[in-house]
The first five atom37 places (N, CA, C, CB, O) and aatype in JSON, in Angstrom:
{
  "aatype": [12, 7, 16, 3, 11, 14, 16, 0, 10, 19, 14, 7, 16, 10, 3, 12, 10, 9, 10, 11, 16, 10, 0, 10, 6, 14, 12, 8, 7, 18, 7, 9, 7, 19, 1, 10, 16, 5, 19, 15, 11, 7, 0, 13, 5, 19, 2, 0, 7, 15, 10, 13, 14, 0, 13, 1, 1, 10, 6, 1, 3, 7, 10, 9, 11, 7, 6, 17, 1, 0, 16, 6, 8, 2, 1, 1, 0, 11, 17, 18, 0, 10, 16, 15, 0, 7, 1, 0, 1, 10, 11, 0, 5, 16, 1, 3, 17, 6, 16, 5, 16, 15, 0, 9, 0, 10, 9, 12, 1, 0, 16, 14, 7, 3, 10, 0],
  "atom_mask": [
    [1, 1, 1, 1, 1],
    [1, 1, 1, 0, 1],
    [1, 1, 1, 1, 1],
    [1, 1, 1, 1, 1],
    [1, 1, 1, 1, 1],
    [1, 1, 1, 1, 1],
    [1, 1, 1, 1, 1],
    [1, 1, 1, 1, 1],
    [1, 1, 1, 1, 1],
    [1, 1, 1, 1, 1],
    [1, 1, 1, 1, 1],
    [1, 1, 1, 0, 1],
    [1, 1, 1, 1, 1],
    [1, 1, 1, 1, 1],
    [1, 1, 1, 1, 1],
    [1, 1, 1, 1, 1],
    [1, 1, 1, 1, 1],
    [1, 1, 1, 1, 1],
    [1, 1, 1, 1, 1],
    [1, 1, 1, 1, 1],
    [1, 1, 1, 1, 1],
    [1, 1, 1, 1, 1],
    [1, 1, 1, 1, 1],
    [1, 1, 1, 1, 1],
    [1, 1, 1, 1, 1],
    [1, 1, 1, 1, 1],
    [1, 1, 1, 1, 1],
    [1, 1, 1, 1, 1],
    [1, 1, 1, 0, 1],
    [1, 1, 1, 1, 1],
    [1, 1, 1, 0, 1],
    [1, 1, 1, 1, 1],
    [1, 1, 1, 0, 1],
    [1, 1, 1, 1, 1],
    [1, 1, 1, 1, 1],
    [1, 1, 1, 1, 1],
    [1, 1, 1, 1, 1],
    [1, 1, 1, 1, 1],
    [1, 1, 1, 1, 1],
    [1, 1, 1, 1, 1],
    [1, 1, 1, 1, 1],
    [1, 1, 1, 0, 1],
    [1, 1, 1, 1, 1],
    [1, 1, 1, 1, 1],
    [1, 1, 1, 1, 1],
    [1, 1, 1, 1, 1],
    [1, 1, 1, 1, 1],
    [1, 1, 1, 1, 1],
    [1, 1, 1, 0, 1],
    [1, 1, 1, 1, 1],
    [1, 1, 1, 1, 1],
    [1, 1, 1, 1, 1],
    [1, 1, 1, 1, 1],
    [1, 1, 1, 1, 1],
    [1, 1, 1, 1, 1],
    [1, 1, 1, 1, 1],
    [1, 1, 1, 1, 1],
    [1, 1, 1, 1, 1],
    [1, 1, 1, 1, 1],
    [1, 1, 1, 1, 1],
    [1, 1, 1, 1, 1],
    [1, 1, 1, 0, 1],
    [1, 1, 1, 1, 1],
    [1, 1, 1, 1, 1],
    [1, 1, 1, 1, 1],
    [1, 1, 1, 0, 1],
    [1, 1, 1, 1, 1],
    [1, 1, 1, 1, 1],
    [1, 1, 1, 1, 1],
    [1, 1, 1, 1, 1],
    [1, 1, 1, 1, 1],
    [1, 1, 1, 1, 1],
    [1, 1, 1, 1, 1],
    [1, 1, 1, 1, 1],
    [1, 1, 1, 1, 1],
    [1, 1, 1, 1, 1],
    [1, 1, 1, 1, 1],
    [1, 1, 1, 1, 1],
    [1, 1, 1, 1, 1],
    [1, 1, 1, 1, 1],
    [1, 1, 1, 1, 1],
    [1, 1, 1, 1, 1],
    [1, 1, 1, 1, 1],
    [1, 1, 1, 1, 1],
    [1, 1, 1, 1, 1],
    [1, 1, 1, 0, 1],
    [1, 1, 1, 1, 1],
    [1, 1, 1, 1, 1],
    [1, 1, 1, 1, 1],
    [1, 1, 1, 1, 1],
    [1, 1, 1, 1, 1],
    [1, 1, 1, 1, 1],
    [1, 1, 1, 1, 1],
    [1, 1, 1, 1, 1],
    [1, 1, 1, 1, 1],
    [1, 1, 1, 1, 1],
    [1, 1, 1, 1, 1],
    [1, 1, 1, 1, 1],
    [1, 1, 1, 1, 1],
    [1, 1, 1, 1, 1],
    [1, 1, 1, 1, 1],
    [1, 1, 1, 1, 1],
    [1, 1, 1, 1, 1],
    [1, 1, 1, 1, 1],
    [1, 1, 1, 1, 1],
    [1, 1, 1, 1, 1],
    [1, 1, 1, 1, 1],
    [1, 1, 1, 1, 1],
    [1, 1, 1, 1, 1],
    [1, 1, 1, 1, 1],
    [1, 1, 1, 1, 1],
    [1, 1, 1, 1, 1],
    [1, 1, 1, 0, 1],
    [1, 1, 1, 1, 1],
    [1, 1, 1, 1, 1],
    [1, 1, 1, 1, 1]
  ],
  "atom_positions": [
    [[19.52, 27.83, -24.21], [19.16, 28.22, -22.91], [20.41, 29.01, -22.25], [18.72, 26.93, -22.09], [20.36, 30.23, -22.13]],
    [[21.4, 28.37, -21.87], [22.64, 29.01, -21.37], [22.45, 30.02, -20.34], [0.0, 0.0, 0.0], [22.94, 31.13, -20.51]],
    [[21.77, 29.73, -19.24], [21.55, 30.72, -18.19], [22.76, 30.68, -17.26], [20.2, 30.44, -17.41], [23.49, 29.69, -17.21]],
    [[22.95, 31.82, -16.5], [24.12, 31.87, -15.66], [23.76, 31.14, -14.32], [24.58, 33.38, -15.43], [24.68, 30.7, -13.63]],
    [[22.5, 31.01, -13.95], [22.11, 30.48, -12.73], [21.21, 29.23, -12.98], [21.4, 31.56, -11.9], [20.22, 29.31, -13.71]],
    [[21.59, 28.04, -12.35], [20.75, 26.86, -12.51], [19.32, 27.13, -12.07], [21.32, 25.71, -11.73], [19.08, 27.96, -11.19]],
    [[18.41, 26.45, -12.66], [17.0, 26.67, -12.34], [16.46, 25.31, -11.82], [16.18, 27.21, -13.63], [17.05, 24.25, -12.06]],
    [[15.34, 25.39, -11.11], [14.79, 24.16, -10.6], [14.06, 23.42, -11.73], [13.84, 24.43, -9.41], [13.51, 24.04, -12.64]],
    [[14.08, 22.04, -11.66], [13.39, 21.26, -12.66], [11.86, 21.52, -12.46], [13.76, 19.71, -12.54], [11.44, 21.85, -11.36]],
    [[11.11, 21.37, -13.45], [9.67, 21.42, -13.38], [9.28, 20.18, -12.59], [8.99, 21.48, -14.82], [9.72, 19.07, -12.92]],
    [[8.44, 20.35, -11.53], [8.06, 19.17, -10.73], [7.56, 18.02, -11.56], [7.01, 19.54, -9.73], [6.76, 18.22, -12.48]],
    [[7.99, 16.87, -11.28], [7.54, 15.61, -11.91], [8.29, 15.3, -13.24], [0.0, 0.0, 0.0], [7.88, 14.38, -13.96]],
    [[9.33, 16.01, -13.56], [10.11, 15.81, -14.73], [11.36, 14.99, -14.6], [10.46, 17.06, -15.23], [11.86, 14.41, -15.57]],
    [[11.87, 14.95, -13.36], [13.17, 14.29, -13.07], [13.18, 12.81, -13.63], [13.43, 14.3, -11.48], [14.14, 12.43, -14.3]],
    [[12.15, 12.0, -13.35], [12.12, 10.7, -13.77], [12.22, 10.58, -15.27], [10.93, 10.07, -13.29], [13.01, 9.8, -15.81]],
    [[11.36, 11.43, -15.99], [11.43, 11.5, -17.43], [12.83, 11.81, -17.92], [10.48, 12.54, -17.94], [13.33, 11.15, -18.83]],
    [[13.45, 12.77, -17.34], [14.76, 13.18, -17.86], [15.81, 12.1, -17.51], [15.19, 14.59, -17.27], [16.75, 11.94, -18.29]],
    [[15.73, 11.39, -16.46], [16.65, 10.22, -16.22], [16.36, 9.13, -17.3], [16.42, 9.6, -14.71], [17.29, 8.64, -17.93]],
    [[15.18, 8.8, -17.49], [14.77, 7.82, -18.49], [15.43, 8.16, -19.94], [13.15, 7.83, -18.57], [16.04, 7.34, -20.62]],
    [[15.21, 9.48, -20.27], [15.75, 9.99, -21.54], [17.26, 9.79, -21.65], [15.42, 11.48, -21.69], [17.77, 9.3, -22.65]],
    [[17.95, 10.18, -20.57], [19.36, 10.13, -20.5], [19.87, 8.64, -20.62], [19.82, 10.79, -19.19], [20.9, 8.36, -21.24]],
    [[19.08, 7.72, -19.99], [19.47, 6.3, -20.09], [19.03, 5.67, -21.49], [18.8, 5.49, -18.89], [19.5, 4.62, -21.9]],
    [[18.17, 6.35, -22.12], [17.8, 5.8, -23.48], [18.96, 6.09, -24.5], [16.42, 6.46, -24.02], [19.08, 5.44, -25.54]],
    [[19.79, 7.07, -24.15], [20.97, 7.33, -25.0], [22.05, 6.37, -24.76], [21.5, 8.71, -24.79], [22.73, 5.96, -25.7]],
    [[22.28, 5.95, -23.45], [23.31, 4.94, -23.14], [23.27, 4.69, -21.66], [24.75, 5.41, -23.58], [22.92, 5.57, -20.87]],
    [[23.63, 3.42, -21.26], [23.7, 3.08, -19.77], [24.74, 3.94, -19.15], [24.05, 1.54, -19.49], [25.75, 4.25, -19.78]],
    [[24.49, 4.35, -17.88], [25.44, 5.27, -17.25], [25.37, 4.97, -15.71], [25.08, 6.82, -17.59], [24.43, 4.36, -15.22]],
    [[26.44, 5.45, -14.97], [26.35, 5.42, -13.52], [25.65, 6.66, -13.01], [27.73, 5.29, -12.9], [25.53, 7.67, -13.7]],
    [[25.2, 6.57, -11.8], [24.45, 7.64, -11.15], [25.09, 9.04, -11.28], [0.0, 0.0, 0.0], [24.43, 9.99, -11.71]],
    [[26.32, 9.14, -10.94], [26.97, 10.47, -10.93], [26.96, 10.92, -12.4], [28.49, 10.43, -10.3], [26.6, 12.06, -12.68]],
    [[27.33, 10.08, -13.3], [27.35, 10.44, -14.72], [26.0, 10.96, -15.29], [0.0, 0.0, 0.0], [25.98, 11.84, -16.16]],
    [[24.87, 10.4, -14.79], [23.58, 10.92, -15.18], [23.39, 12.3, -14.82], [22.53, 10.16, -14.61], [22.97, 13.11, -15.65]],
    [[23.7, 12.65, -13.53], [23.61, 14.05, -13.05], [24.48, 14.97, -13.89], [0.0, 0.0, 0.0], [24.06, 16.06, -14.29]],
    [[25.67, 14.52, -14.16], [26.65, 15.36, -15.04], [26.0, 15.58, -16.42], [28.11, 14.59, -15.23], [25.97, 16.69, -16.94]],
    [[25.49, 14.51, -16.98], [24.92, 14.58, -18.35], [23.79, 15.54, -18.42], [24.43, 13.22, -18.82], [23.67, 16.33, -19.35]],
    [[22.9, 15.46, -17.36], [21.69, 16.39, -17.3], [22.15, 17.91, -17.33], [20.82, 16.11, -15.93], [21.56, 18.77, -17.99]],
    [[23.26, 18.14, -16.57], [23.8, 19.47, -16.51], [24.39, 19.91, -17.87], [24.86, 19.55, -15.42], [24.21, 21.03, -18.35]],
    [[25.09, 18.94, -18.44], [25.78, 19.2, -19.8], [24.72, 19.48, -20.85], [26.68, 17.94, -20.28], [24.77, 20.5, -21.54]],
    [[23.74, 18.56, -20.97], [22.8, 18.72, -22.06], [21.94, 19.99, -21.9], [21.9, 17.48, -22.14], [21.58, 20.66, -22.88]],
    [[21.62, 20.3, -20.62], [20.83, 21.56, -20.37], [21.71, 22.84, -20.39], [20.1, 21.48, -19.0], [21.23, 23.94, -20.12]],
    [[22.93, 22.66, -20.69], [23.89, 23.75, -20.81], [23.94, 24.54, -19.44], [23.47, 24.72, -22.03], [24.0, 25.77, -19.37]],
    [[23.91, 23.72, -18.4], [24.02, 24.31, -17.0], [22.7, 24.77, -16.42], [0.0, 0.0, 0.0], [22.65, 25.14, -15.25]],
    [[21.62, 24.76, -17.2], [20.33, 25.22, -16.67], [19.91, 24.36, -15.52], [19.25, 25.21, -17.75], [19.39, 24.89, -14.54]],
    [[20.11, 23.06, -15.57], [19.68, 22.17, -14.54], [20.89, 21.52, -13.91], [18.73, 21.12, -15.1], [21.74, 20.99, -14.63]],
    [[21.03, 21.56, -12.52], [22.08, 20.94, -11.78], [21.35, 20.05, -10.66], [23.09, 22.06, -11.15], [20.94, 20.57, -9.62]],
    [[21.21, 18.78, -10.92], [20.46, 17.89, -10.07], [21.42, 17.29, -9.06], [19.73, 16.79, -10.89], [22.44, 16.7, -9.43]],
    [[21.08, 17.45, -7.77], [21.94, 16.85, -6.67], [21.62, 15.47, -6.41], [21.81, 17.6, -5.37], [20.54, 14.98, -6.75]],
    [[22.57, 14.81, -5.79], [22.45, 13.4, -5.42], [21.3, 13.14, -4.54], [23.68, 12.93, -4.76], [20.77, 12.03, -4.53]],
    [[20.88, 14.13, -3.77], [19.71, 13.95, -2.86], [18.45, 13.82, -3.61], [0.0, 0.0, 0.0], [17.49, 13.28, -3.07]],
    [[18.39, 14.28, -4.86], [17.15, 14.11, -5.71], [17.38, 12.88, -6.65], [16.84, 15.47, -6.6], [16.43, 12.13, -6.91]],
    [[18.54, 12.69, -7.11], [18.84, 11.59, -8.07], [18.69, 10.2, -7.56], [20.19, 11.73, -8.55], [18.05, 9.37, -8.2]],
    [[19.26, 9.92, -6.44], [19.38, 8.51, -5.91], [17.96, 8.05, -5.41], [20.49, 8.43, -4.68], [17.66, 6.87, -5.59]],
    [[17.09, 8.88, -4.81], [15.81, 8.34, -4.51], [15.01, 8.04, -5.82], [15.04, 9.32, -3.6], [14.2, 7.12, -5.89]],
    [[15.3, 8.87, -6.87], [14.59, 8.67, -8.18], [15.09, 7.34, -8.77], [14.86, 9.9, -9.23], [14.29, 6.55, -9.27]],
    [[16.47, 7.09, -8.71], [16.95, 5.81, -9.18], [16.26, 4.58, -8.45], [18.48, 5.76, -8.98], [15.88, 3.6, -9.09]],
    [[16.13, 4.71, -7.13], [15.49, 3.59, -6.42], [14.08, 3.38, -6.86], [15.53, 3.82, -4.94], [13.62, 2.26, -7.09]],
    [[13.4, 4.5, -6.98], [11.95, 4.48, -7.44], [11.74, 3.87, -8.78], [11.4, 5.88, -7.49], [10.83, 3.06, -8.98]],
    [[12.65, 4.29, -9.78], [12.53, 3.79, -11.11], [12.97, 2.29, -11.17], [13.36, 4.67, -12.07], [12.41, 1.51, -11.94]],
    [[13.92, 1.92, -10.4], [14.39, 0.54, -10.32], [13.24, -0.34, -9.75], [15.69, 0.45, -9.42], [12.9, -1.39, -10.29]],
    [[12.67, 0.14, -8.66], [11.56, -0.61, -7.98], [10.4, -0.83, -8.91], [11.06, 0.14, -6.72], [9.76, -1.88, -8.91]],
    [[10.14, 0.26, -9.77], [8.96, 0.11, -10.7], [9.35, -0.63, -12.01], [8.38, 1.54, -11.06], [8.53, -0.74, -12.92]],
    [[10.56, -1.13, -12.1], [10.99, -1.89, -13.25], [11.27, -1.11, -14.51], [0.0, 0.0, 0.0], [11.27, -1.65, -15.61]],
    [[11.5, 0.17, -14.32], [11.74, 1.01, -15.46], [13.26, 1.16, -15.79], [11.11, 2.37, -15.21], [13.63, 1.55, -16.89]],
    [[14.11, 0.84, -14.77], [15.54, 0.84, -15.08], [16.05, -0.36, -14.28], [16.28, 2.26, -14.68], [15.42, -0.83, -13.33]],
    [[17.25, -0.84, -14.69], [17.88, -1.88, -13.95], [19.36, -1.42, -13.59], [17.86, -3.23, -14.8], [20.02, -0.73, -14.37]],
    [[19.8, -1.81, -12.44], [21.12, -1.36, -12.07], [22.04, -2.59, -11.78], [0.0, 0.0, 0.0], [21.61, -3.66, -11.35]],
    [[23.34, -2.35, -12.04], [24.31, -3.42, -11.71], [25.62, -2.76, -11.28], [24.54, -4.39, -12.95], [25.99, -1.73, -11.84]],
    [[26.31, -3.3, -10.34], [27.55, -2.68, -9.82], [28.67, -3.02, -10.81], [27.9, -3.19, -8.35], [28.82, -4.17, -11.21]],
    [[29.45, -1.99, -11.2], [30.5, -2.14, -12.09], [31.59, -1.1, -11.78], [30.0, -2.02, -13.49], [31.35, -0.21, -10.96]],
    [[32.78, -1.19, -12.41], [33.82, -0.27, -12.23], [33.54, 0.93, -13.18], [35.2, -0.94, -12.51], [33.08, 0.72, -14.3]],
    [[33.81, 2.2, -12.73], [33.8, 3.35, -13.57], [35.01, 3.47, -14.35], [33.6, 4.55, -12.8], [35.93, 2.66, -14.22]],
    [[35.05, 4.51, -15.23], [36.24, 4.78, -16.0], [37.43, 5.12, -15.09], [35.99, 5.91, -16.97], [38.57, 5.1, -15.56]],
    [[37.19, 5.41, -13.85], [38.3, 5.75, -12.94], [38.5, 4.62, -12.01], [38.03, 7.04, -12.15], [39.11, 4.84, -10.96]],
    [[38.05, 3.44, -12.26], [38.27, 2.22, -11.61], [37.66, 2.26, -10.14], [39.79, 1.93, -11.6], [38.23, 1.69, -9.2]],
    [[36.5, 2.96, -10.0], [35.77, 3.07, -8.74], [34.53, 2.23, -9.01], [35.41, 4.62, -8.31], [34.08, 2.08, -10.15]],
    [[34.01, 1.67, -7.89], [32.78, 0.79, -8.01], [31.59, 1.71, -7.97], [32.69, -0.33, -6.84], [31.51, 2.57, -7.09]],
    [[30.66, 1.56, -8.89], [29.57, 2.42, -9.0], [28.37, 1.64, -9.62], [29.96, 3.64, -9.81], [28.6, 0.75, -10.44]],
    [[27.16, 1.95, -9.27], [26.02, 1.3, -9.91], [25.7, 1.98, -11.16], [24.81, 1.27, -9.01], [25.52, 3.2, -11.23]],
    [[25.62, 1.16, -12.19], [25.3, 1.54, -13.59], [23.86, 1.27, -13.84], [26.17, 0.8, -14.61], [23.36, 0.24, -13.39]],
    [[23.19, 2.08, -14.51], [21.74, 1.93, -14.73], [21.54, 1.82, -16.28], [20.89, 3.19, -14.09], [22.26, 2.41, -17.09]],
    [[20.53, 1.02, -16.59], [20.12, 0.91, -18.03], [18.61, 0.94, -18.05], [20.69, -0.42, -18.73], [17.95, 0.61, -17.06]],
    [[18.07, 1.31, -19.15], [16.63, 1.39, -19.37], [16.13, -0.04, -19.7], [16.28, 2.43, -20.53], [16.76, -0.77, -20.46]],
    [[15.01, -0.39, -19.12], [14.37, -1.64, -19.49], [13.29, -1.41, -20.58], [13.75, -2.29, -18.24], [12.99, -0.26, -20.89]],
    [[12.73, -2.42, -21.14], [11.68, -2.23, -22.13], [10.52, -1.51, -21.55], [11.23, -3.54, -22.69], [9.91, -0.7, -22.25]],
    [[10.15, -1.75, -20.26], [9.07, -1.04, -19.6], [9.44, 0.44, -19.49], [8.78, -1.65, -18.19], [8.59, 1.32, -19.65]],
    [[10.72, 0.69, -19.22], [11.15, 2.11, -19.05], [11.12, 2.81, -20.45], [0.0, 0.0, 0.0], [10.8, 4.0, -20.55]],
    [[11.47, 2.03, -21.54], [11.37, 2.72, -22.91], [9.97, 3.04, -23.26], [11.96, 1.83, -24.05], [9.7, 4.1, -23.84]],
    [[9.04, 2.16, -22.92], [7.61, 2.38, -23.21], [7.09, 3.53, -22.29], [6.76, 1.02, -22.97], [6.3, 4.33, -22.78]],
    [[7.47, 3.66, -21.01], [7.1, 4.76, -20.18], [7.62, 6.07, -20.74], [7.59, 4.55, -18.79], [6.9, 7.07, -20.78]],
    [[8.92, 6.05, -21.2], [9.49, 7.26, -21.76], [8.72, 7.75, -22.93], [10.89, 7.04, -22.14], [8.47, 8.95, -23.06]],
    [[8.32, 6.79, -23.84], [7.57, 7.19, -24.99], [6.22, 7.84, -24.66], [7.36, 6.02, -25.85], [5.81, 8.83, -25.27]],
    [[5.59, 7.27, -23.75], [4.26, 7.9, -23.28], [4.45, 9.19, -22.54], [3.49, 6.94, -22.35], [3.63, 10.09, -22.71]],
    [[5.49, 9.36, -21.7], [5.77, 10.6, -21.02], [6.21, 11.73, -22.01], [6.86, 10.37, -19.95], [5.86, 12.9, -21.85]],
    [[6.97, 11.32, -23.01], [7.38, 12.3, -24.05], [6.17, 12.79, -24.84], [8.42, 11.65, -25.03], [6.05, 13.98, -25.12]],
    [[5.29, 11.89, -25.18], [4.04, 12.27, -25.94], [3.2, 13.23, -24.99], [3.15, 10.9, -26.37], [2.71, 14.27, -25.45]],
    [[3.06, 12.87, -23.71], [2.23, 13.73, -22.85], [2.95, 15.07, -22.67], [1.97, 13.05, -21.45], [2.3, 16.11, -22.77]],
    [[4.2, 15.08, -22.43], [5.0, 16.34, -22.28], [4.76, 17.23, -23.46], [6.52, 16.06, -22.15], [4.37, 18.39, -23.31]],
    [[5.0, 16.67, -24.7], [4.84, 17.53, -25.85], [3.41, 18.09, -26.06], [5.24, 16.77, -27.05], [3.25, 19.19, -26.58]],
    [[2.38, 17.33, -25.65], [1.04, 17.8, -25.69], [0.83, 18.96, -24.75], [0.1, 16.69, -25.35], [0.28, 20.01, -25.1]],
    [[1.32, 18.72, -23.48], [1.1, 19.7, -22.44], [1.89, 21.01, -22.7], [1.49, 19.12, -21.09], [1.36, 22.1, -22.47]],
    [[3.12, 20.92, -23.18], [3.91, 22.07, -23.31], [3.36, 22.87, -24.57], [5.44, 21.67, -23.45], [3.46, 24.1, -24.58]],
    [[2.81, 22.23, -25.56], [2.21, 22.91, -26.7], [0.94, 23.69, -26.14], [1.81, 21.82, -27.89], [0.75, 24.87, -26.44]],
    [[0.13, 23.0, -25.34], [-1.06, 23.66, -24.81], [-0.73, 24.86, -23.93], [-1.88, 22.69, -24.03], [-1.38, 25.9, -24.0]],
    [[0.33, 24.67, -23.09], [0.78, 25.78, -22.28], [1.31, 27.0, -23.14], [1.89, 25.26, -21.34], [1.02, 28.16, -22.84]],
    [[2.02, 26.71, -24.09], [2.5, 27.71, -25.1], [1.4, 28.51, -25.66], [3.22, 27.05, -26.25], [1.47, 29.73, -25.75]],
    [[0.29, 27.76, -26.06], [-0.83, 28.44, -26.69], [-1.53, 29.41, -25.69], [-1.83, 27.39, -27.24], [-1.98, 30.5, -26.02]],
    [[-1.58, 28.91, -24.45], [-2.21, 29.73, -23.41], [-1.34, 31.0, -23.13], [-2.4, 28.89, -22.09], [-1.85, 32.11, -22.99]],
    [[-0.01, 30.77, -23.07], [0.88, 31.86, -22.71], [0.92, 32.89, -23.83], [2.28, 31.33, -22.42], [1.19, 34.05, -23.52]],
    [[0.68, 32.57, -25.13], [0.69, 33.46, -26.21], [-0.68, 34.11, -26.47], [1.16, 32.75, -27.4], [-0.8, 34.97, -27.34]],
    [[-1.69, 33.7, -25.71], [-3.06, 34.21, -25.92], [-3.08, 35.76, -25.75], [-4.07, 33.53, -24.9], [-2.4, 36.38, -24.93]],
    [[-3.92, 36.28, -26.59], [-4.16, 37.76, -26.52], [-5.67, 37.94, -26.39], [-3.58, 38.55, -27.82], [-6.44, 37.02, -26.66]],
    [[-6.09, 39.17, -25.97], [-7.55, 39.38, -25.8], [-8.31, 39.08, -27.09], [-7.84, 40.83, -25.37], [-9.48, 38.71, -27.0]],
    [[-7.76, 39.2, -28.19], [-8.38, 38.98, -29.5], [-8.65, 37.44, -29.75], [0.0, 0.0, 0.0], [-9.51, 37.06, -30.55]],
    [[-7.87, 36.58, -29.02], [-8.06, 35.16, -29.14], [-9.34, 34.7, -28.48], [-6.9, 34.44, -28.57], [-9.8, 33.59, -28.74]],
    [[-9.93, 35.55, -27.6], [-11.04, 35.1, -26.82], [-12.37, 35.32, -27.58], [-11.05, 35.83, -25.49], [-13.42, 34.9, -27.07]],
    [[-12.38, 35.93, -28.74], [-13.57, 36.24, -29.41], [-14.07, 35.06, -30.18], [-13.38, 37.39, -30.28], [-15.11, 35.15, -30.84]]
  ]
}
């Protein structure tokens, strides 16, 4: 990807991306935002104003669990981990995402000859 300018996330994907990030390893909130930027090679830069409401929603829904711990810099932060319900939701969302993006790609590649 490697764009010069960050782009907006596709609406409805932030929760899925947070769950995927936490499937790799438990992290604190700030670290999740940094990781999303790193893995997307700078294409996505998610601000705290979007992340923290998503964390609260995911925690309320039982998809992640949080606990207060010290960071690598000895600061107190809430660390999040995926629950088994979160793992199941991520699996379903990943399957749906792959189906939808494949269908969208077919539509975007369509030519007049495909309509016959």
